[in-house]
C-alpha positions in Angstrom: 60.3 102.0 56.3 62.0 105.0 58.1 60.6 105.9 61.4 59.0 109.3 61.9 61.4 111.6 63.8 60.7 113.2 67.2 62.0 116.7 67.8 64.9 116.9 70.2 63.0 119.4 72.3 59.9 117.2 72.4 62.1 114.3 73.6 63.6 116.6 76.3 60.2 117.7 77.5 58.8 114.1 77.5 61.8 112.8 79.5 61.7 115.7 82.0 58.0 115.2 82.6 58.2 111.4 82.7 61.0 111.4 85.3 59.9 114.5 87.3 63.3 116.1 86.8 62.2 119.5 88.1 61.5 118.3 91.6 65.0 117.0 92.4 67.9 118.8 94.0 70.9 117.0 92.4 74.6 117.0 92.0 74.5 117.6 88.2 72.0 119.1 85.7 69.3 116.7 84.7 67.9 116.6 81.2 69.5 117.8 77.9 73.2 118.3 78.7 74.6 118.6 75.2 72.5 119.8 72.2 72.7 117.8 69.1 70.6 117.6 65.9 67.0 118.9 65.9 65.4 115.6 65.0 65.8 112.2 66.7 65.0 108.8 65.3 67.6 106.6 67.1 68.7 106.6 70.8 71.5 104.7 72.4 71.1 104.1 76.2 73.8 103.3 78.7 74.8 103.8 82.3 77.6 106.4 81.9 78.5 108.9 79.1 82.0 107.4 78.7 84.1 107.6 75.6 83.4 103.9 74.8 79.6 104.5 74.9 79.9 107.6 72.7 82.0 105.7 70.2 79.3 102.9 70.2 76.6 105.6 69.6 78.5 107.0 66.7 79.0 103.6 65.2 75.3 103.0 65.2 74.4 106.4 63.8 72.5 107.4 66.9 70.9 110.9 67.2 70.9 110.9 71.0 72.5 109.3 74.0 70.4 108.7 77.2 72.4 107.9 80.3 72.2 107.8 84.1 75.7 109.3 84.7 76.2 112.3 82.6 78.5 115.3 82.9 79.0 118.6 84.7 79.1 117.3 88.3 79.2 120.0 91.0 82.4 118.6 92.6 84.5 118.2 89.4 86.7 120.6 87.5 84.6 122.4 84.9 87.3 122.9 82.3 86.8 121.0 79.0 90.3 119.5 78.6 91.8 116.1 78.2 89.3 113.3 78.3 86.5 115.7 78.7 87.4 117.5 75.5 87.7 114.2 73.6 84.2 113.1 74.8 82.7 116.5 74.0 84.4 116.8 70.6 83.1 113.4 69.5 79.5 114.2 70.5 79.6 117.7 68.8 81.3 116.4 65.6 78.5 113.9 65.1 75.7 116.2 66.3 74.6 113.7 69.0 72.5 115.0 71.9 73.3 113.9 75.5 70.4 113.4 77.9 71.3 112.5 81.5 69.1 111.8 84.5 70.7 111.1 87.8 68.5 111.1 91.0 65.3 111.1 88.9 66.4 107.8 87.4 67.1 106.4 90.8 63.8 107.4 92.4 61.1 106.8 89.8 58.5 104.5 91.3 58.2 102.3 88.2 61.1 103.0 85.8 63.8 103.9 88.2 66.9 101.9 89.1 65.6 100.9 92.5 62.1 99.9 91.2 63.7 98.0 88.3 66.1 96.2 90.7 63.1 95.1 92.8 61.4 93.9 89.7 64.4 91.9 88.6 64.8 90.2 92.0 61.1 89.8 92.7 61.1 92.1 95.8 57.9 93.7 97.0 58.1 97.5 97.6 56.2 98.8 100.6 58.0 102.1 101.5 60.6 104.7 100.8 63.3 106.5 102.9 66.3 108.8 102.8 66.9 112.1 101.0 64.2 112.9 98.4 62.9 109.3 99.0 65.7 107.8 97.0 65.9 104.7 99.1 63.3 101.8 98.9 61.9 99.5 101.5 60.3 96.1 101.0 60.3 92.4 101.3 62.3 89.5 99.6 61.6 85.8 99.4 65.2 85.2 100.6 65.4 83.8 104.1 68.8 85.1 105.1 71.3 87.8 104.1 73.4 85.0 102.5 70.4 83.9 100.5 69.8 87.4 99.4 73.4 87.9 98.3 73.3 84.7 96.3 70.2 85.8 94.6 71.8 89.2 93.7 74.8 87.4 92.4 72.7 85.2 90.1 70.6 88.1 88.8 73.4 90.7 88.3 76.1 88.3 87.0 78.7 89.3 89.6 79.4 88.2 93.2 78.4 90.8 95.7 80.2 91.7 99.0 78.3 90.6 102.1 79.4 92.3 105.3 78.0 91.5 108.8 75.8 88.5 109.9 75.3 86.3 106.8 72.7 84.2 108.6 70.6 87.2 109.7 66.9 86.3 109.1 65.2 88.7 106.8 61.7 90.2 107.3 62.2 93.6 105.7 65.0 94.9 103.5 66.2 98.4 102.4 68.0 99.2 99.2 69.4 102.0 97.1 71.4 101.5 93.9 74.8 103.0 93.1 76.9 104.9 95.7 74.3 105.1 98.5 76.5 104.0 101.4 75.7 107.2 103.3 72.1 106.0 103.6 73.0 102.9 105.6 72.4 104.4 109.0 69.0 105.7 107.8 68.2 102.2 106.5 69.0 100.8 109.9 66.7 103.3 111.6 63.8 102.1 109.4 64.0 98.7 111.1 65.4 97.0 107.9 67.1 93.7 108.5 69.6 94.2 105.6 70.8 97.0 103.3 71.6 96.5 99.7 73.5 99.1 97.6 76.1 99.3 94.9 79.2 100.5 96.8 80.4 100.2 100.4 82.8 102.4 102.4 85.2 101.5 105.2 83.0 102.8 108.0 80.0 100.8 106.8 81.8 97.5 107.5 82.0 98.4 111.2 78.4 99.6 111.3 77.2 96.4 109.7 79.1 94.3 112.3 78.0 96.4 115.3 74.4 97.1 114.4 73.6 93.5 113.4 72.2 94.7 110.1 74.2 93.1 107.2 75.3 95.2 104.2 75.4 93.8 100.7 77.4 95.8 98.1 76.3 94.5 94.7 78.2 96.9 92.4 77.5 100.5 91.4 77.3 99.8 87.7 75.6 96.4 88.1 72.7 97.9 90.2 72.1 100.8 87.9 71.8 99.1 84.5 68.1 98.7 84.6 66.4 102.1 84.9 67.8 103.5 81.7 66.7 100.3 79.9 63.1 100.7 81.2 63.1 104.4 80.1 64.4 103.4 76.7 61.6 100.8 76.3 59.1 103.6 77.2 60.6 105.8 74.5 60.3 102.9 72.0 56.7 102.2 72.9 55.4 105.7 73.3 57.4 107.7 70.8 58.2 105.1 68.3 62.0 105.7 68.5 64.6 103.1 67.7 66.3 102.4 71.1 69.3 100.2 71.9 70.9 99.6 75.3 74.7 99.2 75.2 76.4 97.8 78.3 80.0 99.1 78.8 81.5 96.6 81.3 82.5 98.1 84.6 83.6 95.9 87.5 82.9 98.6 90.2 
C-alpha cells in the first residue's frame, strides 16, 4: 500500500526544528538547499551530496536527498559550472529536493555525528567543548590510546592513524567528528587524555608529541556516517517516510 506523502515544506520545518538549525553559525546554508517536488514519500540519506549519491537517489526514485555535506560553502566558487552544473542538473531534472545539515548534524545531543559515534563505541558523554559546543567529552572503556584506536578500527571498518603516546592511560577523552583538527588545543585544555577526530593536520602531529595527549584520526567520512542515519530513522518512525541510507565509499 502506498505511503501517505509528507509535504516538502513540512519536512523542511520538521528537520529544521529537530536539529535546531537556526541557532548555528555555519559555513553553508542549513536546511532545504535545492527545491524539488512538493510531496515526499521516499528519502535517500548519505554523507555528501556527490554525483554518485544523486545517481543512486535517481535510481531509487527518491523524492529527496538528506546529507551532512551539502553545497554552497562560503569558501568555494559560487558559479554553477562543470561538476556543480552536472550535479544540479540531475537533481532538477528529476525534481529531487536536497536537504543538508552541517554543524547541526554534528552537535545534536542524541542524533548527531558525535553522539552517534559515542553510541557506536559505547562511550559515556559527560561534557561539551569548542565552538558552538561541537566537541564532546566523556569516557571510554579502553585502557590506552592504542586500545581506543583498535576499537575505532573495528567499529568503523578502517585503520585509524594514532599519533603520540600509544600507551597513554585514558581517563577522559575528547572527540569531534570530521575535520575538527583545529579543536585539538581546546581538547587538551579540557584535560582530555586523548583526542579523536576524522582528519589530522601537520601541526597536530607535533602538538600530540609535545603535549603528551595522543591524537587519533579515524577518517572524516568514517566518523560522519551515523548522524544522518539516525535522523533518517527518525523520519521513518515519526513521519512514515521510506528512508534508505546509501554509503558512497570515501577513504579520507
